[in-house]
C-alpha positions in Angstrom: -43.7 -61.6 -170.4 -44.1 -61.9 -174.2 -47.5 -63.5 -173.8 -48.6 -60.8 -171.4 -47.3 -58.1 -173.8 -49.2 -59.7 -176.7 -52.5 -59.9 -174.7 -52.2 -56.2 -173.6 -51.4 -55.2 -177.2 -54.5 -57.1 -178.5 -56.7 -55.6 -175.8 -55.5 -52.0 -176.6 -56.0 -52.7 -180.4 -59.6 -53.9 -179.6 -60.1 -50.8 -177.4 -58.9 -48.6 -180.3 -61.3 -50.2 -182.8 -64.2 -49.8 -180.3 -63.2 -46.1 -179.9 -63.1 -45.7 -183.7 -66.5 -47.3 -184.1 -67.9 -45.0 -181.4 -66.3 -42.0 -183.0 -67.9 -42.9 -186.3 -71.4 -43.1 -184.8 -70.8 -39.8 -182.9 -69.8 -38.1 -186.2 -73.1 -39.3 -187.8 -75.1 -38.0 -184.8 -73.4 -36.0 -182.0 -76.4 -36.8 -179.7 -76.3 -40.5 -180.3 -75.8 -42.7 -177.2 -73.8 -45.9 -177.8 -73.5 -49.0 -175.7 -70.4 -51.0 -176.6 -70.2 -54.8 -176.8 -69.8 -55.7 -173.1 -72.5 -53.2 -172.0 -74.8 -54.1 -174.9 -74.7 -57.9 -174.0 -75.2 -57.0 -170.3 -78.2 -54.8 -171.1 -79.8 -57.6 -173.2 -79.2 -60.3 -170.6 -80.6 -58.1 -167.8 -83.7 -57.2 -169.8 -84.3 -60.9 -170.6 -83.9 -61.9 -167.0 -86.1 -59.0 -165.8 -88.9 -60.1 -168.1 -88.4 -63.7 -167.0 -88.6 -62.7 -163.3 -91.9 -60.9 -164.0 -93.6 -63.9 -165.7 -91.9 -66.7 -163.7 -94.5 -66.8 -160.9 -97.4 -67.2 -163.4 -96.4 -70.6 -164.9 -98.4 -73.7 -164.3 -101.6 -74.5 -162.4 -100.1 -73.2 -159.1 -99.0 -69.9 -160.6 -100.0 -66.6 -159.1 -102.1 -63.8 -160.5 -101.0 -60.3 -161.6 -103.1 -57.2 -161.1 -102.9 -54.7 -164.0 -104.1 -51.2 -163.2 -104.7 -48.9 -166.2 -104.3 -45.2 -166.4 -108.0 -44.6 -165.8 -107.9 -46.9 -162.7 -109.4 -49.9 -164.5 -108.3 -53.2 -163.0 -107.5 -56.5 -164.7 -106.5 -59.7 -162.9 -104.7 -62.2 -165.1 -102.0 -64.9 -165.2 -102.1 -65.2 -169.0 -98.6 -64.4 -170.3 -100.0 -63.0 -173.6 -102.3 -60.6 -171.9 -99.6 -59.4 -169.5 -97.1 -58.7 -172.3 -99.8 -56.9 -174.3 -101.0 -54.8 -171.4 -97.7 -54.0 -169.7 -96.0 -50.8 -170.7 -92.5 -52.1 -171.5 -89.9 -49.4 -172.0 -86.7 -51.4 -172.5 -86.1 -52.2 -176.2 -84.7 -55.7 -175.6 -87.6 -56.7 -173.3 -90.0 -55.2 -175.9 -88.5 -57.3 -178.6 -88.8 -60.5 -176.5 -92.4 -59.6 -175.7 -93.3 -59.2 -179.4 -91.8 -62.6 -180.3 -93.6 -64.3 -177.4 -97.0 -62.7 -178.3 -96.4 -63.8 -181.9 -96.1 -67.3 -180.5 -99.6 -66.9 -179.0 -101.0 -65.5 -182.3 -99.7 -68.6 -184.2 -100.5 -71.4 -181.7 -102.6 -69.9 -179.0 -100.4 -70.7 -176.0 -96.8 -71.0 -174.8 -96.1 -67.3 -174.3 -94.8 -67.6 -170.7 -92.7 -70.6 -171.5 -91.1 -68.8 -174.4 -90.1 -65.8 -172.2 -88.7 -68.1 -169.5 -86.6 -70.2 -171.9 -85.2 -67.0 -173.6 -84.4 -65.5 -170.2 -82.7 -68.6 -168.9 -80.7 -69.0 -172.1 -79.4 -65.5 -171.8 -78.6 -66.2 -168.1 -76.6 -69.4 -169.0 -74.8 -67.6 -171.9 -73.7 -64.9 -169.5 -71.3 -67.4 -167.7 -69.6 -68.3 -171.0 -69.4 -64.7 -172.2 -67.7 -63.7 -169.0 -65.1 -66.5 -169.6 -64.3 -64.9 -172.9 -66.2 -67.2 -175.3 -67.2 -65.4 -178.5 -71.0 -65.0 -178.9 -70.8 -66.4 -182.5 -69.6 -69.7 -181.2 -72.4 -69.9 -178.6 -75.0 -69.1 -181.3 -73.6 -71.8 -183.6 -74.1 -74.3 -180.7 -77.6 -73.0 -180.0 -78.5 -73.4 -183.7 -77.1 -77.0 -183.8 -79.0 -77.8 -180.6 -82.3 -76.3 -182.0 -82.0 -78.4 -185.3 -81.3 -81.6 -183.3 -84.1 -80.9 -180.8 -86.8 -80.2 -183.4 -85.9 -83.5 -185.2 -86.1 -85.3 -181.8 -89.5 -83.8 -181.0 -90.8 -84.7 -184.5 -89.5 -88.3 -184.0 -90.8 -88.9 -180.4 -94.2 -87.1 -180.6 -97.0 -89.5 -179.5 -99.6 -90.1 -182.3 -103.0 -90.3 -180.6 -106.6 -90.5 -181.7 -107.4 -86.9 -181.1 -111.1 -87.3 -182.0 -111.5 -89.2 -178.6 -113.5 -86.9 -176.3 -111.9 -88.2 -173.1 -108.4 -87.4 -174.5 -109.5 -83.9 -175.6 -111.0 -83.3 -172.1 -107.5 -84.0 -170.6 -105.9 -81.6 -173.1 -108.4 -78.8 -172.4 -108.2 -79.4 -168.6 -104.4 -79.1 -168.8 -104.6 -75.8 -170.6 -107.4 -74.2 -168.6 -106.1 -75.1 -165.1 -103.1 -72.9 -165.8 -105.4 -70.0 -166.5 -108.2 -70.0 -163.8 -109.1 -71.7 -160.6 -109.8 -75.5 -160.6 -113.6 -75.6 -160.2 -114.2 -73.1 -163.1 -111.5 -74.7 -165.3 -113.1 -78.2 -164.9 -116.5 -76.8 -165.9 -115.2 -75.0 -169.0 -113.2 -78.1 -170.0 -116.3 -79.9 -171.2 -117.7 -76.7 -172.8 -114.5 -76.1 -174.9 -114.3 -79.7 -176.0 -118.0 -79.9 -177.0 -117.7 -76.6 -178.8 -114.8 -77.8 -181.0 -116.5 -81.2 -181.6 -119.7 -79.4 -182.7 -118.0 -77.3 -185.4 -115.8 -80.1 -186.6 -116.5 -81.3 -190.2 -114.7 -84.3 -191.7 -111.8 -83.4 -194.1 -112.3 -79.6 -193.5 -109.9 -77.4 -191.4 -111.4 -76.3 -188.1 -112.7 -72.7 -188.1 -112.8 -71.4 -184.5 -114.7 -68.3 -185.8 -117.7 -70.6 -185.9 -117.6 -70.6 -182.0 -119.1 -67.3 -180.8 -118.0 -66.2 -177.4 -120.8 -64.1 -175.9 -120.7 -62.6 -172.4 -123.4 -61.5 -170.0 -122.7 -59.6 -166.8 -125.1 -61.7 -164.8 -125.0 -64.3 -162.0 -121.7 -66.2 -161.5 -119.0 -67.8 -163.7 -120.3 -71.3 -162.9 -123.6 -70.4 -164.7 -121.8 -70.2 -168.0 -122.9 -72.8 -170.6 -122.5 -74.0 -174.2 -125.5 -73.2 -176.4 -125.6 -75.6 -179.3 -127.1 -73.0 -181.5 -126.8 -69.2 -181.4 -127.1 -66.3 -179.0 -127.7 -63.0 -180.8 -127.0 -59.7 -179.0 -130.3 -58.1 -180.1 -134.0 -58.9 -180.1 -137.3 -58.2 -181.8 -138.0 -54.6 -182.6 -141.8 -54.6 -182.0 -143.5 -54.8 -178.5 -146.2 -57.1 -179.9 -143.8 -59.8 -181.1 -143.7 -63.1 -179.1 -140.8 -63.5 -176.6 -140.8 -67.3 -176.4 -141.3 -69.7 -179.4 -141.1 -73.4 -179.8 -140.8 -75.5 -183.0 -139.5 -72.6 -185.0 -138.8 -72.4 -188.7 -135.9 -69.9 -189.3 -135.8 -67.7 -192.3 -132.5 -65.8 -192.9 -132.7 -63.0 -195.5 -130.5 -60.3 -196.8 -133.2 -58.0 -198.3 -134.5 -54.5 -197.6 -138.0 -54.6 -196.1 -138.3 -50.8 -196.0 -138.8 -48.1 -198.7 -135.5 -47.5 -200.5 -134.7 -44.2 -202.2 -133.8 -44.5 -205.8 -130.1 -44.1 -206.7 -131.0 -41.8 -209.5 -132.1 -38.2 -208.6 -135.7 -38.0 -209.6 -138.7 -36.0 -208.7 -142.4 -36.9 -208.5 -144.9 -34.1 -209.1 -148.6 -34.1 -208.1 -151.3 -31.5 -208.6 -153.7 -32.5 -205.8 -154.0 -34.5 -202.6 -155.4 -37.6 -204.3 -152.4 -38.0 -206.5 -150.1 -37.6 -203.5 -152.1 -40.3 -201.6 -151.8 -42.7 -204.6 -148.0 -42.2 -204.6 -147.7 -42.9 -200.9 -149.8 -46.0 -201.3 -147.7 -47.2 -204.2 -144.5 -46.8 -202.1 -146.2 -48.6 -199.2 -147.6 -51.4 -201.4 -144.1 -52.4 -202.5 -142.9 -53.2 -199.0 -146.3 -54.7 -198.0 -146.2 -57.1 -201.0 -142.8 -58.3 -200.0 -143.8 -58.8 -196.4 -146.9 -60.7 -197.5 -144.7 -63.1 -199.4 -143.0 -64.0 -196.1 -146.4 -64.4 -194.4 -147.5 -66.7 -197.2 -144.4 -68.8 -196.8 -145.1 -69.1 -193.1 -148.6 -70.3 -193.8 -147.4 -72.8 -196.4 -144.3 -74.2 -194.5 -145.4 -74.2 -190.9 -147.5 -77.0 -189.7 -149.6 -77.4 -186.5 -147.9 -75.8 -183.5 -145.0 -74.4 -185.6 -144.1 -70.7 -186.0 -141.4 -68.6 -187.7 -138.5 -66.3 -187.0 -137.2 -63.9 -189.6 -133.6 -62.7 -189.3 -132.7 -60.0 -191.7 -129.2 -58.5 -192.4 -130.9 -55.3 -193.6 -133.7 -53.1 -192.3 -137.4 -53.8 -191.7 -139.6 -50.8 -191.4 -142.2 -50.3 -188.5 -145.3 -51.1 -190.6 -143.7 -54.3 -191.9 -142.8 -55.3 -188.3 -146.4 -54.7 -187.4 -147.7 -57.0 -190.1 -145.3 -59.7 -189.0 -146.2 -59.3 -185.3 -149.9 -59.7 -186.1 -149.0 -63.1 -187.7 -147.0 -64.1 -184.6 -143.6 -63.9 -186.3 -140.5 -62.8 -184.4 -138.4 -60.5 -186.7 -134.8 -59.4 -186.0 -133.3 -56.7 -188.2 -129.8 -55.6 -189.0 -128.1 -58.8 -187.8 -124.3 -59.0 -188.0 -122.9 -60.6 -191.1 -120.9 -63.1 -189.2 -124.0 -64.1 -187.3 -125.8 -64.7 -190.6 -123.2 -67.2 -191.7 -123.4 -69.0 -188.3 -127.2 -69.1 -188.4 -127.3 -71.2 -191.6 -124.6 -73.5 -190.2 -126.3 -73.9 -186.9 -130.0 -74.2 -188.0 -129.7 -75.4 -191.5 -131.4 -73.8 -194.5 -129.9 -71.1 -196.6 -129.6 -67.3 -196.8 -132.1 -65.7 -199.2 -131.2 -62.7 -201.2 -134.4 -62.5 -203.2 -137.8 -63.2 -201.6 -139.8 -63.5 -204.8 -139.5 -67.2 -205.3 -138.9 -68.6 -201.8 -139.7 -72.3 -201.0 -139.9 -74.1 -197.7 -136.5 -75.7 -198.4 -134.7 -72.4 -197.6 -135.9 -72.5 -194.0 -133.8 -73.7 -191.0 -135.2 -75.2 -187.8 -134.7 -74.6 -184.1 -136.6 -76.3 -181.3 -136.8 -73.2 -179.2 -136.2 -69.4 -179.6 -136.4 -67.1 -176.7 -135.6 -63.5 -175.8 -133.9 -62.5 -172.5 -133.5 -58.9 -171.4 -130.7 -57.7 -169.0 -130.9 -54.0 -168.3 -130.8 -52.3 -171.7 -129.4 -55.3 -173.5 -131.6 -57.9 -175.2 -130.4 -61.4 -176.2 -132.1 -63.9 -178.5 -131.3 -67.6 -178.0 -131.8 -70.1 -180.8 -131.5 -73.6 -179.3 -132.3 -77.2 -180.0 -131.0 -77.1 -183.6 -130.8 -80.4 -185.5 -127.3 -80.6 -187.0 -125.2 -77.7 -185.7 -121.9 -76.7 -187.2 -121.8 -73.5 -185.2 -122.3 -72.9 -181.5 -122.0 -70.2 -178.8 -120.2 -70.2 -175.5 -122.2 -68.0 -173.1 -119.9 -66.6 -170.4 -121.5 -65.2 -167.3 -119.9 -63.4 -164.4 -120.6 -60.8 -161.8 -117.7 -58.4 -162.6 -116.1 -57.3 -165.9 -112.6 -58.4 -164.8 -113.9 -62.0 -164.0 -115.5 -62.1 -167.4 -112.4 -61.0 -169.2 -110.2 -63.5 -167.3 -112.6 -66.3 -168.3 -112.7 -65.2 -172.0 -108.9 -65.3 -172.2 -108.8 -68.7 -170.7 -111.6 -70.1 -172.9 -109.9 -68.8 -176.1 -106.7 -70.6 -175.0 -108.7 -73.8 -174.2 -110.4 -73.8 -177.6 -107.0 -73.3 -179.4 -105.5 -76.2 -177.3 -108.3 -78.6 -178.3 -108.2 -77.3 -181.9 -104.4 -77.8 -182.1 -104.7 -81.4 -180.8 -107.4 -82.3 -183.3 -105.4 -80.7 -186.2 -102.0 -82.2 -185.3 -103.1 -85.7 -184.1 -99.8 -85.7 -182.1 -99.1 -84.8 -178.4 -96.1 -84.5 -176.1 -95.9 -85.4 -172.4 -96.7 -82.3 -170.2 -95.9 -81.4 -166.6 -92.3 -80.5 -167.5 -91.7 -84.0 -168.9 -90.8 -83.1 -172.5 -88.3 -80.5 -171.2 -86.5 -83.2 -169.1 -86.4 -85.6 -172.1 -85.1 -82.8 -174.4 -82.4 -81.9 -171.9 -81.3 -85.6 -171.8 -81.3 -85.8 -175.6 -79.2 -82.6 -175.9 -76.6 -83.8 -173.3 -76.2 -86.9 -175.5 -76.0 -84.9 -178.6 -73.4 -82.6 -177.0 -70.9 -85.5 -177.1 -71.0 -85.5 -180.9 -70.4 -81.7 -181.3 -66.8 -80.6 -181.8 -65.1 -77.5 -180.3 -66.6 -74.7 -178.3 -70.0 -75.0 -180.1 -70.6 -77.6 -177.3 -71.0 -74.7 -174.9 -74.0 -73.4 -177.0 -75.6 -76.9 -176.9 -75.0 -76.9 -173.1 -76.6 -73.5 -172.8 -79.8 -74.5 -174.6 -80.0 -77.8 -172.7 -79.7 -76.1 -169.3 -82.2 -73.4 -170.2 -84.9 -76.0 -170.9 -84.8 -77.1 -167.3 -86.2 -73.7 -166.2 -89.8 -75.1 -166.9 -89.8 -78.0 -164.4 -87.8 -75.9 -161.9 -90.3 -73.0 -162.1 -93.3 -75.5 -161.8 -91.7 -76.9 -158.6 -91.0 -73.4 -157.3 -94.5 -72.1 -157.9 -96.0 -75.2 -156.2 -93.9 -74.5 -153.1 -91.3 -77.3 -153.4 -87.5 -77.2 -153.6 -86.7 -76.7 -157.3 -83.3 -78.5 -157.3 -84.6 -81.4 -155.3 -87.6 -81.9 -157.6 -85.4 -81.6 -160.7 -82.8 -84.1 -159.5 -85.6 -86.7 -158.8 -87.0 -86.1 -162.4 -83.5 -86.6 -163.9 -82.9 -89.7 -161.9 -86.2 -91.2 -163.1 -85.3 -90.3 -166.7 -81.8 -91.9 -166.4 -83.4 -95.1 -165.0 -85.7 -95.2 -168.1 -88.8 -94.6 -166.1 -91.8 -92.9 -167.7 -92.1 -90.7 -164.5 -90.5 -87.6 -166.1 -93.3 -85.1 -165.1 -93.7 -83.2 -161.9 -96.7 -83.7 -159.7 -97.5 -80.2 -158.5 -99.7 -81.7 -155.6 -96.9 -83.8 -154.0 -93.7 -82.5 -155.6 -92.8 -86.1 -156.7 -92.2 -87.4 -160.2 -95.2 -88.8 -162.1 -95.9 -90.3 -165.5 -97.6 -87.4 -167.4 -99.1 -89.7 -170.1 -100.8 -91.9 -167.4 -102.0 -88.8 -165.5 -103.5 -87.2 -168.6 -101.1 -84.2 -168.6 -100.4 -83.3 -172.2 -98.6 -80.5 -174.1 -99.7 -79.5 -177.7 -97.1 -80.6 -180.2 -97.2 -77.4 -182.3 -97.1 -75.1 -179.3 -94.0 -76.7 -177.8 -92.3 -77.0 -181.2 -92.9 -73.3 -182.0 -91.8 -72.2 -178.5 -88.5 -74.0 -178.7 -87.8 -72.7 -182.2 -88.7 -69.1 -181.5 -86.8 -69.1 -178.1 -83.6 -70.3 -179.8 -83.9 -67.7 -182.6 -84.5 -64.7 -180.4 -81.7 -65.7 -177.9 -79.2 -66.2 -180.7 -80.1 -62.8 -182.2 -79.8 -61.0 -178.8 -76.4 -62.6 -178.1 -75.0 -61.3 -181.4 -75.9 -57.7 -180.6 -72.6 -55.9 -179.9 -73.7 -52.3 -180.1 -76.9 -50.6 -179.1 -77.4 -47.1 -180.6 -80.2 -44.8 -179.6 -79.8 -41.5 -181.3 -80.5 -38.4 -179.3 -81.9 -40.2 -176.2 -80.2 -41.3 -173.0 -80.2 -45.1 -172.4 -77.9 -45.4 -169.3 -79.7 -43.4 -166.7 -78.3 -43.4 -163.2 
């Protein structure tokens, strides 16, 4: 009876404190809406689980697509978690916070968005059992923090060091990423494109700059007609009808110089008393541009041998009369090129950008085997191909519909990041849910060393990791529990078959099958998932001033 009395007394004291806290908030703002500790935790858990349920069916190569319909009726088909979280209108504040953390994961590493949301949702779901048994959220968070620290050390220790300059290995990594984003045939074609693009721009002892891979799209033919151009595709063409459309053995001149009459910066007036004086002034203006254009023509005659010709790409303007002079000489001239393209041209074709054309030499010219123009409707594209030593390239994406093109572009960006991460890290982790099974086993061993109720936090994190292999099995149409038990039995027996084969539902060795996860993606995902789950569990009060939160 005494114990019962003490419990009731503690509960009533707790209730009084809650009422005082609520009253304090109400005094600050009479319209404020307050959710107390139990309700706040429940709201956070439900939001995390709701977001998890939305993205769950997208995970893995057998995941389904989502159709996003915009306010204007525009349609987008995607299974990319980052795109979904960006495009969906999320109202719930907790779900919105999880979405922001997950999209930050994509910004940092380029992948792992869906996995991050699933692990956070599952962690909240596992924590709910312990919270309902009266475990304090702070104890759970301490356990989750301990588990995270131990897990990151384990991943750092067990990551497989590989020769990530090997093309065959990079093909496996790109294929693993791309098959989760688009259908198999298209993914296998883009696998080689992504790997070759990264290897093209790779320079020894220099960080990879993926901005040197231009992703250009054309609404034309089918997705399977896409290709890698080891050179450049510019989204504009020659500005004179008399200029050649197809050139071979081309010397490329990149300049940043005005080939048109420029007004002086100083306000000045020129006065003439008769028509002859006016004519002389016009000729003097014209002569300045013509002389500069003739310098380019002289360089062409000096530098181009038999059967060679020239392309001029200018970041600034070229006036019609200068274009006419160049066209008569058989030179293709492009004006007002984008600055980023100017950087890529010199990397792809060689040579250097010229800012003063008075003392040009043949050494400043780049080289391309072939330059051609292609017109699609009102758009004109210029292809520079057959360059000798490219450090820049273009992935040309083709597709019949805008939504097909956007889906391919998202997948290609992720594929490029996956290959780039592997080349930068030089380390890989087993994929197909294998690393999650190994991490679960490690945490269950580590749990024995942890004292007190923090063990429950470690258990929560460990169980949450298994959502990845379970979801992969679910999406492939197999029994999740059955598949998971087989994987755990293989792991306990010391077998390398810790990954799930989505074709058969049986365990397989992910390393032998060429199924890899990026080291930095997985590490970042586990770190951010633990941090966001711990923060949400510690929320004991949600206050939204002046707006209703609990509707219905």
